[in-house]
N, C-alpha and C positions, 0 to 999 in steps of 0.2 A: 500020137494025137494028144493034144493037151487037154486032159480031162479036168483040170483044176477049174473050179467055178470062178468066173471072172466077176470082179466087183462092178456093180451097175449103179448108176446115179438114181436115187429115189426121187419119185415125183413128190415135191413138197407141197403141191397144191392140194386143197381138200375138196373132195367130190361134193356136189350139192347135196344137202340133206344130212351131212355128217356134222357132229357137234362142233360148234365154233365157226362153221362156214358163214352162217348168217351174221354173226358178230363181225367177222372180217369184212363182209360186204357192206355192213353199216359203217364201219370205220373208213372204208374206201370212199363211200358216198360223202361222209363228212369231210374227208380230206379234199375231195374234188370240189365240194361246195366252198370250202375255205380258200382254195386256190383261185376261185372265180371272184371272190370279194376283194375290194381294195383294202389293203391292210391285212389280208389273210386271216390267220387264226385269231389274231387279236380282235379284229372286227367281228368275227363270228362269236367269240366269247362275250363281247360287249352286247351284241344283239340278244344273245341268250339270257344274259343277266337282265337286260331291259324287259324282255318278254316275261321273265319271272316276276319282276317288280310290278309290272302291269297286271299280271294275274293276281298277285297278292292284293293289290289296290282294288281290283274289281270284285273279288270274291271273299277275301279273308280279312284283311286289316287295312285301314286307311288312316293316314295322318290328317289331323284337323287342327288348324290354328285358332285359338280363342280370340274372337274379334272384339269383344267388349268386356266391361266389368260386371256384367249381369250375374256371373257365377262366382264372384269373389266371396269369401276369401280363399276358397279352395282352388279355383281356376282363375289365373290372372291374365290380363291382356298380353297376347304374344306367346303364351304357353302353347306348346305342341302336345296334343294328346293322340294316343293310338286308339282308334275306334274299332272295336271287335265286331265285324260284320257277320260273324257266324253265331253270335250270342243268341239270336232269336230266329235261327233258320231251321231248327229241327224240333219244332213243337214248343220250345220255350217261349215265353212272352215277357215283356218288360214287367218289372216288379216295382212296388213303391220304394222310393229311395234311389233307384238307378239313375245315373246321369247318362242321358242319351243325346245323340245327334240325330236330327230329323230334317226332312225337307218341309219347309214351312210354306211352300207355294199354295196359295189359295186360302191360307189360314193365318199366317203371321206375315208373310212377304215372300218375295222371290229370292230366297237364299236358304242355306242350311243354318240351323240354330242348335245351340246346346242348352239343355235345361234339365231339371230334376223331375222325375216322375213323382207326383204327389197322390194322384188318384188313378186307378185303373177301372176297366169296365164294371159298372154296377155300384161303384163306390159313391157314398154320399159325403161330399167335402164342404165344410162350412168354415167361415171366418168372418167377422171376429166380434168379440164382446165390446162393451162400451169403453173399457180401459185398454187401449192398444198396447200399453207397456206390459200388461199382464196377459194379454190375449194369446191364444194358441189356435192353430189350425186343428180342426177335428175331422177325423176320417172314420166314418161309420160309428160315430158317437164316442170315439176314443181320442182324447187330446194328444197331440204329437209334440214332444219336446225337441225343438229344432236347434237348440243352442249349440250343438256340436258342429254345425255347418252353416248356420245363418250368419250373415255378415254382422259384426259387432255394432250395436246401436240401432239396427233395423228392427221394426216390429214385424210380426208375422204377416201382416198386410194392412196397408192403409185403405185398401179397397175392400169393402164387405162383399161376400159372395156366399151363395148357398146353391150348390149344384149337385146333380146326380150325373155321373159320367156314363154316357151310352156305351153299350157293349162294343168292343173293338176299337175304343178310343182311349186317349190318355189326357189327364189334366196335369199341366206342366208349369212349374214355377222356377224362377231363378233364385239362387241363394242370396243375392244382393237385391232384396225386394224393392228398395228405393230406386234402383237403377235398372230394373228388369221389366221389359215389355213381354208379357207372357199370357197364359190363358185368362188371367183376370181382365186383361185389357181388350180381349176379343170376345167377350161373352155375348155381345150383340152381333158379331160377325157370322158369316156362314160357318156352320159347324159348332158355333158357340164357344170358340176357343179351344175345342177338344181336337187333338190331332189323331188321325187314324194310325193304328199300329203299323199298317203296311207302309207308311211314309217314314218310319224310323230307319235310319241308315245303319245304326248299330249302337253298342254301348261303349262309352268312354271308359277304358280300363286302366290306362297308364298315362301319366304325364312324363314325357321323355325329353323335353327341352324347355327351358335351359337345364343343364346338367344338375345344378344345385337344387332344382325343384323336382328332380326325378322321384316319383312315388306312385304307388298304386291308388287308383280311385276306388275306394271301398264303399259298399252299400252301408249306410249308417244303421245302427240298431234301433233308432227311434221309431221305426215303423213295425218292428217285430211283433208288438202286442196289438196291432190294429186287427180287429176281427174281419173275417171274410164278409163280403157284401151280403151274401145270402143269410149268414148268421145274424148280421145287424138288422136286416130288414125283417127277418123272421121273428 
């Protein structure tokens, strides 16, 4: 009798529930899906990348093309900026000096706009004195030096205004005041030219195109000394 153990072929399949079995089944599912698509795995990868881009655009970051010269000198016509859609999603709110993209429907027009936040809820925003060349915007009684971003040759505003920004809204101005239609021009419109915070799409953080203009959009230090609205009113 041959008592020597005979070699047997091992079962290479993994029983359900063993480590790696689920990964193998997922791989098989993806492979079957790729086989059913025209173009196979290339098409599947393309669709996956497209879904990822759409996810980013919907929830994380969105490209925005500057449509006019209202934000010169910093943002020029045709510049592409990346709008951070998460900037104000977890309790944070727009701050004075932020450049934001917002839906102007019902306030500015049926489009998205880009402007700078000058006043937030509760702020008292005033402009201007008799001599426009020396005048400055005042927020909560503090003059704001806008020379770092205001378009050269522009005055702080040729349109006088004296407003208190309602809670939950923003007072927005373009950096090129002579070419910007902004909160000043809609003071008599519904909402008084103040845009609700919930209509803000996000904060413009980067200029990404053209390549030579690539830079981060910084919040200027001009508003750092503006007191809080409560302190000013108190």
